[in-house]
Short mmCIF file of the C-alpha atoms (twelve columns), coordinates in Angstrom:
data_MODEL
# 
_entry.id   MODEL 
# 
loop_
_atom_site.group_PDB 
_atom_site.id 
_atom_site.type_symbol 
_atom_site.label_atom_id 
_atom_site.label_alt_id 
_atom_site.label_comp_id 
_atom_site.label_asym_id 
_atom_site.label_seq_id 
_atom_site.Cartn_x 
_atom_site.Cartn_y 
_atom_site.Cartn_z 
_atom_site.pdbx_PDB_model_num 
ATOM 1   C CA . MET A 1   108.487 84.398  111.865 1 
ATOM 2   C CA . SER A 2   108.250 87.752  113.740 1 
ATOM 3   C CA . ILE A 3   105.124 88.894  115.555 1 
ATOM 4   C CA . LEU A 4   104.788 91.670  113.017 1 
ATOM 5   C CA . GLY A 5   104.994 89.139  110.158 1 
ATOM 6   C CA . LYS A 6   102.226 87.069  111.710 1 
ATOM 7   C CA . ALA A 7   100.074 90.142  112.144 1 
ATOM 8   C CA . ILE A 8   100.507 91.119  108.545 1 
ATOM 9   C CA . ILE A 9   99.492  87.646  107.360 1 
ATOM 10  C CA . ALA A 10  96.342  87.708  109.544 1 
ATOM 11  C CA . ALA A 11  95.367  91.217  108.479 1 
ATOM 12  C CA . LEU A 12  95.941  90.641  104.785 1 
ATOM 13  C CA . ALA A 13  93.904  87.512  104.908 1 
ATOM 14  C CA . GLY A 14  91.042  88.974  106.890 1 
ATOM 15  C CA . VAL A 15  90.612  92.541  105.772 1 
ATOM 16  C CA . ALA A 16  89.329  93.624  102.340 1 
ATOM 17  C CA . CYS A 17  87.750  96.791  101.043 1 
ATOM 18  C CA . LEU A 18  84.072  96.798  100.011 1 
ATOM 19  C CA . SER A 19  83.324  95.941  96.422  1 
ATOM 20  C CA . GLY A 20  82.353  98.478  93.768  1 
ATOM 21  C CA . ALA A 21  78.753  97.331  94.037  1 
ATOM 22  C CA . GLN A 22  78.713  97.915  97.778  1 
ATOM 23  C CA . GLY A 23  80.225  101.344 97.207  1 
ATOM 24  C CA . ALA A 24  77.505  102.123 94.713  1 
ATOM 25  C CA . GLU A 25  74.833  101.222 97.262  1 
ATOM 26  C CA . ARG A 26  76.254  103.956 99.497  1 
ATOM 27  C CA . GLY A 27  76.099  106.492 96.683  1 
ATOM 28  C CA . GLU A 28  79.524  106.700 95.064  1 
ATOM 29  C CA . THR A 29  80.844  110.047 93.903  1 
ATOM 30  C CA . ALA A 30  83.039  110.689 90.898  1 
ATOM 31  C CA . ALA A 31  85.650  112.086 93.357  1 
ATOM 32  C CA . LEU A 32  87.890  113.210 90.439  1 
ATOM 33  C CA . ARG A 33  86.541  115.217 87.508  1 
ATOM 34  C CA . LEU A 34  88.595  115.219 84.325  1 
ATOM 35  C CA . GLU A 35  89.361  118.831 83.261  1 
ATOM 36  C CA . ALA A 36  91.796  118.433 80.430  1 
ATOM 37  C CA . LYS A 37  94.135  116.163 78.502  1 
ATOM 38  C CA . ILE A 38  97.438  117.940 77.847  1 
ATOM 39  C CA . PRO A 39  99.401  116.446 74.898  1 
ATOM 40  C CA . PRO A 40  103.054 116.115 75.895  1 
ATOM 41  C CA . GLY A 41  104.356 116.082 72.282  1 
ATOM 42  C CA . ASN A 42  106.327 113.262 70.716  1 
ATOM 43  C CA . VAL A 43  106.479 110.868 73.666  1 
ATOM 44  C CA . SER A 44  106.828 107.135 73.411  1 
ATOM 45  C CA . GLY A 45  107.406 104.438 76.002  1 
ATOM 46  C CA . ARG A 46  107.391 104.601 79.725  1 
ATOM 47  C CA . ILE A 47  106.669 107.738 81.685  1 
ATOM 48  C CA . ASP A 48  108.109 107.817 85.231  1 
ATOM 49  C CA . HIS A 49  107.877 110.403 88.048  1 
ATOM 50  C CA . MET A 50  106.583 113.946 87.983  1 
ATOM 51  C CA . ALA A 51  107.167 117.165 90.019  1 
ATOM 52  C CA . VAL A 52  106.085 120.812 89.995  1 
ATOM 53  C CA . ASP A 53  107.480 124.318 90.173  1 
ATOM 54  C CA . LEU A 54  104.552 125.885 92.042  1 
ATOM 55  C CA . ALA A 55  105.549 129.508 91.590  1 
ATOM 56  C CA . ARG A 56  105.695 129.216 87.813  1 
ATOM 57  C CA . ARG A 57  102.951 126.542 87.543  1 
ATOM 58  C CA . ARG A 58  105.243 124.199 85.635  1 
ATOM 59  C CA . LEU A 59  104.938 120.413 85.596  1 
ATOM 60  C CA . PHE A 60  108.053 118.273 84.980  1 
ATOM 61  C CA . VAL A 61  107.448 114.890 83.440  1 
ATOM 62  C CA . ALA A 62  110.266 112.278 83.406  1 
ATOM 63  C CA . GLU A 63  109.755 110.635 80.025  1 
ATOM 64  C CA . LEU A 64  112.040 107.697 80.594  1 
ATOM 65  C CA . GLY A 65  111.342 105.944 77.333  1 
ATOM 66  C CA . ALA A 66  112.061 109.087 75.233  1 
ATOM 67  C CA . GLY A 67  115.082 110.101 77.251  1 
ATOM 68  C CA . HIS A 68  113.938 113.604 78.159  1 
ATOM 69  C CA . VAL A 69  111.959 115.615 80.736  1 
ATOM 70  C CA . GLY A 70  108.904 117.497 79.458  1 
ATOM 71  C CA . ILE A 71  108.120 120.935 80.853  1 
ATOM 72  C CA . VAL A 72  104.402 121.677 80.888  1 
ATOM 73  C CA . ASP A 73  102.723 125.006 81.513  1 
ATOM 74  C CA . LEU A 74  99.714  124.017 83.632  1 
ATOM 75  C CA . ASP A 75  97.853  127.274 83.122  1 
ATOM 76  C CA . ALA A 76  98.200  127.287 79.336  1 
ATOM 77  C CA . ARG A 77  97.921  123.499 79.328  1 
ATOM 78  C CA . ARG A 78  100.695 122.939 76.799  1 
ATOM 79  C CA . VAL A 79  104.241 121.733 76.588  1 
ATOM 80  C CA . LEU A 80  106.861 124.472 76.644  1 
ATOM 81  C CA . ARG A 81  109.912 122.391 75.777  1 
ATOM 82  C CA . ASN A 82  111.856 119.215 76.583  1 
ATOM 83  C CA . LEU A 83  115.160 118.811 78.469  1 
ATOM 84  C CA . THR A 84  117.030 116.375 76.198  1 
ATOM 85  C CA . GLY A 85  120.208 114.321 76.324  1 
ATOM 86  C CA . LEU A 86  119.268 112.502 79.491  1 
ATOM 87  C CA . LYS A 87  119.868 108.793 80.321  1 
ATOM 88  C CA . GLU A 88  116.627 107.161 81.422  1 
ATOM 89  C CA . PRO A 89  115.272 110.058 83.527  1 
ATOM 90  C CA . GLN A 90  113.397 108.714 86.572  1 
ATOM 91  C CA . GLY A 91  113.127 110.920 89.608  1 
ATOM 92  C CA . VAL A 92  112.459 114.704 89.391  1 
ATOM 93  C CA . ALA A 93  112.290 117.369 92.106  1 
ATOM 94  C CA . PHE A 94  112.235 121.135 92.113  1 
ATOM 95  C CA . VAL A 95  113.733 123.030 95.047  1 
ATOM 96  C CA . PRO A 96  112.464 126.639 95.273  1 
ATOM 97  C CA . ALA A 97  115.139 127.683 97.798  1 
ATOM 98  C CA . VAL A 98  117.838 127.285 95.154  1 
ATOM 99  C CA . ASN A 99  115.590 127.702 92.116  1 
ATOM 100 C CA . THR A 100 116.805 124.342 90.720  1 
ATOM 101 C CA . LEU A 101 115.322 121.320 89.068  1 
ATOM 102 C CA . TYR A 102 116.978 117.962 89.894  1 
ATOM 103 C CA . VAL A 103 116.655 114.968 87.512  1 
ATOM 104 C CA . ALA A 104 117.831 111.479 88.527  1 
ATOM 105 C CA . ASN A 105 118.981 109.272 85.661  1 
ATOM 106 C CA . GLY A 106 118.767 105.534 85.871  1 
ATOM 107 C CA . GLY A 107 120.955 104.971 82.829  1 
ATOM 108 C CA . ASP A 108 124.169 106.605 84.110  1 
ATOM 109 C CA . GLY A 109 123.410 107.144 87.821  1 
ATOM 110 C CA . SER A 110 123.702 110.904 87.580  1 
ATOM 111 C CA . VAL A 111 121.578 113.700 89.027  1 
ATOM 112 C CA . ARG A 112 121.373 116.577 86.525  1 
ATOM 113 C CA . LEU A 113 120.753 120.195 87.657  1 
ATOM 114 C CA . TYR A 114 118.780 122.894 85.794  1 
ATOM 115 C CA . ARG A 115 118.517 126.399 87.214  1 
ATOM 116 C CA . GLY A 116 116.492 129.558 86.890  1 
ATOM 117 C CA . PRO A 117 113.285 130.384 85.063  1 
ATOM 118 C CA . ASP A 118 114.609 128.891 81.891  1 
ATOM 119 C CA . TYR A 119 115.902 125.683 83.534  1 
ATOM 120 C CA . VAL A 120 119.417 126.054 82.189  1 
ATOM 121 C CA . ALA A 121 121.762 123.082 82.625  1 
ATOM 122 C CA . ALA A 122 123.917 123.676 85.697  1 
ATOM 123 C CA . GLY A 123 125.995 120.563 86.176  1 
ATOM 124 C CA . GLN A 124 125.524 117.066 87.511  1 
ATOM 125 C CA . ILE A 125 126.255 114.932 90.524  1 
ATOM 126 C CA . ASP A 126 127.417 111.378 89.792  1 
ATOM 127 C CA . LEU A 127 126.029 108.689 92.083  1 
ATOM 128 C CA . GLY A 128 127.221 105.657 90.113  1 
ATOM 129 C CA . ASP A 129 124.188 103.527 89.299  1 
ATOM 130 C CA . ASP A 130 120.408 103.608 88.833  1 
ATOM 131 C CA . ALA A 131 119.526 107.025 90.340  1 
ATOM 132 C CA . ASP A 132 115.816 106.864 90.983  1 
ATOM 133 C CA . ASN A 133 113.379 108.527 93.412  1 
ATOM 134 C CA . ILE A 134 114.101 111.974 94.918  1 
ATOM 135 C CA . ARG A 135 112.700 113.487 98.081  1 
ATOM 136 C CA . VAL A 136 113.315 117.036 99.418  1 
ATOM 137 C CA . ASP A 137 113.887 118.061 103.014 1 
ATOM 138 C CA . GLY A 138 113.302 121.790 102.766 1 
ATOM 139 C CA . GLY A 139 114.190 122.432 106.376 1 
ATOM 140 C CA . SER A 140 117.766 121.234 105.946 1 
ATOM 141 C CA . ASN A 141 118.216 122.108 102.260 1 
ATOM 142 C CA . ARG A 142 118.920 118.459 101.531 1 
ATOM 143 C CA . LEU A 143 117.753 116.026 98.931  1 
ATOM 144 C CA . PHE A 144 117.638 112.239 99.333  1 
ATOM 145 C CA . VAL A 145 118.053 110.112 96.186  1 
ATOM 146 C CA . GLY A 146 117.542 106.353 96.010  1 
ATOM 147 C CA . TYR A 147 120.137 104.657 93.863  1 
ATOM 148 C CA . GLY A 148 122.239 101.614 93.189  1 
ATOM 149 C CA . ASN A 149 121.953 98.228  94.948  1 
ATOM 150 C CA . GLY A 150 120.885 99.720  98.201  1 
ATOM 151 C CA . GLY A 151 121.377 103.290 99.383  1 
ATOM 152 C CA . LEU A 152 120.122 106.870 99.728  1 
ATOM 153 C CA . ALA A 153 122.471 109.623 98.601  1 
ATOM 154 C CA . VAL A 154 122.266 112.798 100.617 1 
ATOM 155 C CA . ILE A 155 122.763 115.961 98.548  1 
ATOM 156 C CA . ASP A 156 123.293 119.457 99.925  1 
ATOM 157 C CA . SER A 157 121.289 121.649 97.567  1 
ATOM 158 C CA . THR A 158 123.119 124.858 98.615  1 
ATOM 159 C CA . GLN A 159 126.499 123.316 97.707  1 
ATOM 160 C CA . SER A 160 125.257 121.126 94.806  1 
ATOM 161 C CA . ARG A 161 127.200 118.123 95.992  1 
ATOM 162 C CA . LYS A 162 126.718 114.731 97.669  1 
ATOM 163 C CA . ILE A 163 127.598 114.884 101.358 1 
ATOM 164 C CA . ALA A 164 126.697 111.394 102.610 1 
ATOM 165 C CA . ASP A 165 125.350 107.945 101.825 1 
ATOM 166 C CA . ILE A 166 122.869 105.928 103.883 1 
ATOM 167 C CA . PRO A 167 123.318 102.153 103.182 1 
ATOM 168 C CA . LEU A 168 120.153 100.039 103.030 1 
ATOM 169 C CA . GLY A 169 121.167 96.664  101.588 1 
ATOM 170 C CA . ALA A 170 118.628 96.647  98.749  1 
ATOM 171 C CA . HIS A 171 117.538 99.052  96.055  1 
ATOM 172 C CA . PRO A 172 115.099 101.628 97.449  1 
ATOM 173 C CA . GLU A 173 111.844 102.319 95.589  1 
ATOM 174 C CA . GLY A 174 109.163 104.646 96.926  1 
ATOM 175 C CA . PHE A 175 110.157 106.439 100.143 1 
ATOM 176 C CA . GLN A 176 108.858 109.315 102.281 1 
ATOM 177 C CA . LEU A 177 110.145 111.743 104.809 1 
ATOM 178 C CA . ASP A 178 108.255 112.547 108.008 1 
ATOM 179 C CA . PRO A 179 108.042 116.421 107.794 1 
ATOM 180 C CA . ASN A 180 107.400 116.651 111.539 1 
ATOM 181 C CA . GLY A 181 110.074 114.165 112.646 1 
ATOM 182 C CA . LYS A 182 113.432 112.792 111.576 1 
ATOM 183 C CA . GLU A 183 112.369 109.463 110.042 1 
ATOM 184 C CA . ILE A 184 112.575 108.327 106.420 1 
ATOM 185 C CA . PHE A 185 110.375 105.301 105.514 1 
ATOM 186 C CA . VAL A 186 111.802 103.320 102.560 1 
ATOM 187 C CA . ASN A 187 110.235 100.583 100.477 1 
ATOM 188 C CA . LEU A 188 112.718 97.771  99.805  1 
ATOM 189 C CA . PRO A 189 110.712 95.354  97.583  1 
ATOM 190 C CA . ARG A 190 113.644 93.026  96.874  1 
ATOM 191 C CA . ALA A 191 114.107 92.557  100.616 1 
ATOM 192 C CA . ARG A 192 110.371 92.391  101.206 1 
ATOM 193 C CA . ALA A 193 110.611 95.045  103.849 1 
ATOM 194 C CA . ILE A 194 110.232 98.675  104.815 1 
ATOM 195 C CA . ALA A 195 113.322 100.311 106.296 1 
ATOM 196 C CA . VAL A 196 113.164 103.142 108.821 1 
ATOM 197 C CA . VAL A 197 116.036 105.632 108.654 1 
ATOM 198 C CA . ASP A 198 117.065 108.394 111.039 1 
ATOM 199 C CA . ARG A 199 117.919 111.179 108.599 1 
ATOM 200 C CA . VAL A 200 119.897 113.118 111.189 1 
ATOM 201 C CA . SER A 201 122.294 110.309 112.120 1 
ATOM 202 C CA . GLY A 202 122.081 108.693 108.666 1 
ATOM 203 C CA . ARG A 203 121.472 105.268 110.119 1 
ATOM 204 C CA . GLN A 204 118.847 102.593 109.658 1 
ATOM 205 C CA . THR A 205 116.923 102.183 112.956 1 
ATOM 206 C CA . ALA A 206 114.313 99.508  112.063 1 
ATOM 207 C CA . LYS A 207 113.203 97.108  109.381 1 
ATOM 208 C CA . TRP A 208 109.597 96.051  109.071 1 
ATOM 209 C CA . PRO A 209 109.228 92.640  107.274 1 
ATOM 210 C CA . MET A 210 106.455 92.259  104.696 1 
ATOM 211 C CA . ALA A 211 105.825 88.558  105.042 1 
ATOM 212 C CA . ALA A 212 102.501 88.198  103.284 1 
ATOM 213 C CA . ALA A 213 102.734 90.789  100.481 1 
ATOM 214 C CA . ARG A 214 105.327 91.564  97.880  1 
ATOM 215 C CA . GLU A 215 106.326 94.291  95.401  1 
ATOM 216 C CA . ASN A 216 105.875 97.279  97.739  1 
ATOM 217 C CA . PHE A 217 106.751 100.065 95.284  1 
ATOM 218 C CA . PRO A 218 104.728 103.305 95.941  1 
ATOM 219 C CA . MET A 219 104.421 104.889 99.367  1 
ATOM 220 C CA . ALA A 220 102.652 107.926 100.927 1 
ATOM 221 C CA . PHE A 221 102.879 109.369 104.423 1 
ATOM 222 C CA . ASP A 222 99.800  110.564 106.223 1 
ATOM 223 C CA . GLN A 223 101.172 113.165 108.641 1 
ATOM 224 C CA . THR A 224 97.839  113.884 110.319 1 
ATOM 225 C CA . ALA A 225 97.099  110.218 111.167 1 
ATOM 226 C CA . ARG A 226 100.788 109.254 111.529 1 
ATOM 227 C CA . ARG A 227 100.469 106.393 109.055 1 
ATOM 228 C CA . VAL A 228 102.759 104.941 106.369 1 
ATOM 229 C CA . VAL A 229 100.604 103.969 103.380 1 
ATOM 230 C CA . VAL A 230 102.060 101.430 100.964 1 
ATOM 231 C CA . ALA A 231 100.623 99.885  97.797  1 
ATOM 232 C CA . PHE A 232 101.548 96.268  97.152  1 
ATOM 233 C CA . ARG A 233 101.261 94.630  93.706  1 
ATOM 234 C CA . SER A 234 101.281 91.008  94.802  1 
ATOM 235 C CA . PRO A 235 98.605  90.623  96.074  1 
ATOM 236 C CA . ALA A 236 97.079  93.974  95.094  1 
ATOM 237 C CA . LYS A 237 96.631  95.462  98.578  1 
ATOM 238 C CA . LEU A 238 97.001  98.765  100.415 1 
ATOM 239 C CA . GLY A 239 99.014  98.333  103.556 1 
ATOM 240 C CA . VAL A 240 98.380  100.990 106.233 1 
ATOM 241 C CA . PHE A 241 101.036 100.965 108.954 1 
ATOM 242 C CA . SER A 242 101.544 102.859 112.186 1 
ATOM 243 C CA . SER A 243 104.563 105.102 111.755 1 
ATOM 244 C CA . GLU A 244 105.543 104.425 115.408 1 
ATOM 245 C CA . ASP A 245 106.148 100.718 115.329 1 
ATOM 246 C CA . GLY A 246 105.082 99.395  111.900 1 
ATOM 247 C CA . ALA A 247 101.950 97.730  113.155 1 
ATOM 248 C CA . LEU A 248 99.573  96.911  110.277 1 
ATOM 249 C CA . MET A 249 96.229  98.685  110.823 1 
ATOM 250 C CA . THR A 250 94.328  97.615  107.677 1 
ATOM 251 C CA . SER A 251 94.887  96.213  104.209 1 
ATOM 252 C CA . PRO A 252 92.042  96.688  101.689 1 
ATOM 253 C CA . ASP A 253 92.139  95.341  98.135  1 
ATOM 254 C CA . ILE A 254 93.222  97.826  95.500  1 
ATOM 255 C CA . CYS A 255 93.689  97.950  91.721  1 
ATOM 256 C CA . GLY A 256 96.483  96.032  90.058  1 
ATOM 257 C CA . ASP A 257 99.967  97.239  89.113  1 
ATOM 258 C CA . ALA A 258 99.922  100.241 91.487  1 
ATOM 259 C CA . ASP A 259 102.716 102.766 90.878  1 
ATOM 260 C CA . ASP A 260 101.774 105.901 92.801  1 
ATOM 261 C CA . VAL A 261 99.718  106.619 95.959  1 
ATOM 262 C CA . PHE A 262 98.846  109.976 97.450  1 
ATOM 263 C CA . ILE A 263 97.062  111.342 100.501 1 
ATOM 264 C CA . ASP A 264 94.414  114.043 100.100 1 
ATOM 265 C CA . GLY A 265 94.356  115.332 103.654 1 
ATOM 266 C CA . LYS A 266 91.725  117.976 102.966 1 
ATOM 267 C CA . ARG A 267 89.128  115.329 101.966 1 
ATOM 268 C CA . GLY A 268 90.428  112.299 103.904 1 
ATOM 269 C CA . ARG A 269 91.135  110.338 100.739 1 
ATOM 270 C CA . VAL A 270 93.809  108.160 99.191  1 
ATOM 271 C CA . TYR A 271 94.418  108.201 95.387  1 
ATOM 272 C CA . ILE A 272 96.107  105.138 93.820  1 
ATOM 273 C CA . SER A 273 97.015  105.065 90.115  1 
ATOM 274 C CA . CYS A 274 97.345  101.593 88.591  1 
ATOM 275 C CA . GLY A 275 98.718  100.147 85.362  1 
ATOM 276 C CA . GLU A 276 95.630  97.985  84.901  1 
ATOM 277 C CA . GLY A 277 93.953  101.219 83.718  1 
ATOM 278 C CA . VAL A 278 92.140  102.645 86.757  1 
ATOM 279 C CA . VAL A 279 92.559  105.092 89.621  1 
ATOM 280 C CA . ASP A 280 91.185  103.885 92.980  1 
ATOM 281 C CA . VAL A 281 89.864  106.482 95.395  1 
ATOM 282 C CA . LEU A 282 89.606  105.363 99.032  1 
ATOM 283 C CA . ASP A 283 88.084  107.064 102.065 1 
ATOM 284 C CA . SER A 284 90.610  107.062 104.894 1 
ATOM 285 C CA . GLU A 285 88.658  108.991 107.554 1 
ATOM 286 C CA . GLN A 286 86.933  105.959 109.180 1 
ATOM 287 C CA . ASN A 287 90.147  103.891 109.295 1 
ATOM 288 C CA . GLY A 288 88.560  101.240 107.112 1 
ATOM 289 C CA . TYR A 289 89.886  102.696 103.830 1 
ATOM 290 C CA . ARG A 290 86.662  101.934 101.929 1 
ATOM 291 C CA . ARG A 291 86.783  102.375 98.185  1 
ATOM 292 C CA . ILE A 292 84.694  105.412 97.159  1 
ATOM 293 C CA . THR A 293 85.027  104.896 93.405  1 
ATOM 294 C CA . ARG A 294 87.205  103.335 90.721  1 
ATOM 295 C CA . ILE A 295 87.891  105.636 87.789  1 
ATOM 296 C CA . PRO A 296 88.759  104.055 84.402  1 
ATOM 297 C CA . THR A 297 91.803  105.465 82.619  1 
ATOM 298 C CA . LEU A 298 94.096  103.629 80.171  1 
ATOM 299 C CA . ALA A 299 96.238  100.497 80.494  1 
ATOM 300 C CA . GLY A 300 99.718  101.499 81.528  1 
ATOM 301 C CA . ALA A 301 98.665  104.884 82.939  1 
ATOM 302 C CA . ARG A 302 100.151 104.362 86.375  1 
ATOM 303 C CA . THR A 303 102.313 107.445 87.014  1 
ATOM 304 C CA . SER A 304 100.514 110.251 88.851  1 
ATOM 305 C CA . LEU A 305 101.024 113.264 91.063  1 
ATOM 306 C CA . PHE A 306 98.601  114.933 93.513  1 
ATOM 307 C CA . VAL A 307 99.419  118.599 94.126  1 
ATOM 308 C CA . PRO A 308 97.411  119.837 97.113  1 
ATOM 309 C CA . GLU A 309 98.640  123.458 96.668  1 
ATOM 310 C CA . ILE A 310 96.698  123.720 93.415  1 
ATOM 311 C CA . ASP A 311 94.179  120.964 94.268  1 
ATOM 312 C CA . ARG A 312 94.861  118.895 91.143  1 
ATOM 313 C CA . PHE A 313 95.512  115.231 90.453  1 
ATOM 314 C CA . LEU A 314 97.676  114.645 87.399  1 
ATOM 315 C CA . LEU A 315 97.946  111.317 85.594  1 
ATOM 316 C CA . ALA A 316 100.483 110.468 82.905  1 
ATOM 317 C CA . ALA A 317 98.943  108.283 80.197  1 
ATOM 318 C CA . ARG A 318 101.381 106.734 77.780  1 
ATOM 319 C CA . ALA A 319 100.488 106.323 74.104  1 
ATOM 320 C CA . SER A 320 98.267  103.314 73.464  1 
ATOM 321 C CA . SER A 321 96.139  102.038 70.567  1 
ATOM 322 C CA . GLY A 322 93.699  104.818 69.681  1 
ATOM 323 C CA . GLU A 323 94.951  107.229 72.377  1 
ATOM 324 C CA . PRO A 324 97.972  109.520 72.202  1 
ATOM 325 C CA . ALA A 325 100.126 110.172 75.229  1 
ATOM 326 C CA . ALA A 326 98.718  112.895 77.459  1 
ATOM 327 C CA . ILE A 327 98.730  114.337 80.955  1 
ATOM 328 C CA . TRP A 328 95.181  113.946 82.301  1 
ATOM 329 C CA . MET A 329 94.308  116.739 84.704  1 
ATOM 330 C CA . TYR A 330 91.650  116.055 87.337  1 
ATOM 331 C CA . ARG A 331 89.949  118.334 89.807  1 
ATOM 332 C CA . PRO A 332 89.003  116.550 93.090  1 
ATOM 333 C CA . GLU A 333 85.328  116.918 94.115  1 
ATOM 334 C CA . PRO A 334 83.613  118.102 96.158  1 
# 
């Protein structure tokens, strides 16, 4: 076993976040205040990723189970329309420079393009299989799309075509780009590892083994602290790694079935949305990642999006007994 693997085992065994009762003793805050529940219309089944068009204040919701993408007016707090005819829409990203929405489809491996203020269909790029997460590198006008049995497709947004592939050896789940560097950090849960990719050369440069934890799906990147933040499902832990060498810094307990994790740099917080029906809010400023509060939601409500530009946390709640599907809009406090 590698030195890193042994370090992960030791840290996961020895470090846990404080319990809810301990947090209450320190005077917990609500942290997120629910402002509205926006009904997305006739939506059933799983909801996957979300993205925003900031200029128009539009939210895009990949409604995988229904086979379409919902377009929500965040100011009017209503659904404008649905983009239909999709095949298991998963990843979504809007690129202002080319005024285009990109939708990755798991069912047919395509990336569909929608342009302009009306999001008119503008073609597709075929990747072959299970197109999933999308990340945008605005500086190079490129998109990176995880797909297939192990790769990132590189798309030139100005030419609307795939220009390269980066092989990884296992299907990529959550991944993040370092905006101040050239690295891409990629979760490979089937390989129980995190891959580090040089996005300039298109080559994998390192692989951090996850010996003591499995199912590393969501990931965030803390650019201020230079940390890679990963939520594991088994056991339910948050792994905080140095972006320089993958050294594990801490690993507090978190909620179960985590699917999204975000950094609130303004407040020094981490938001984690979990399928067990809660959102965990952690304080990252003291390096201990102490839980501030645990906010009850709904079982299965695990897809979320934090948008620092408008200071809102958005949670997609699928339909459940007694509750229709809705986008829950929260305002962080204070």
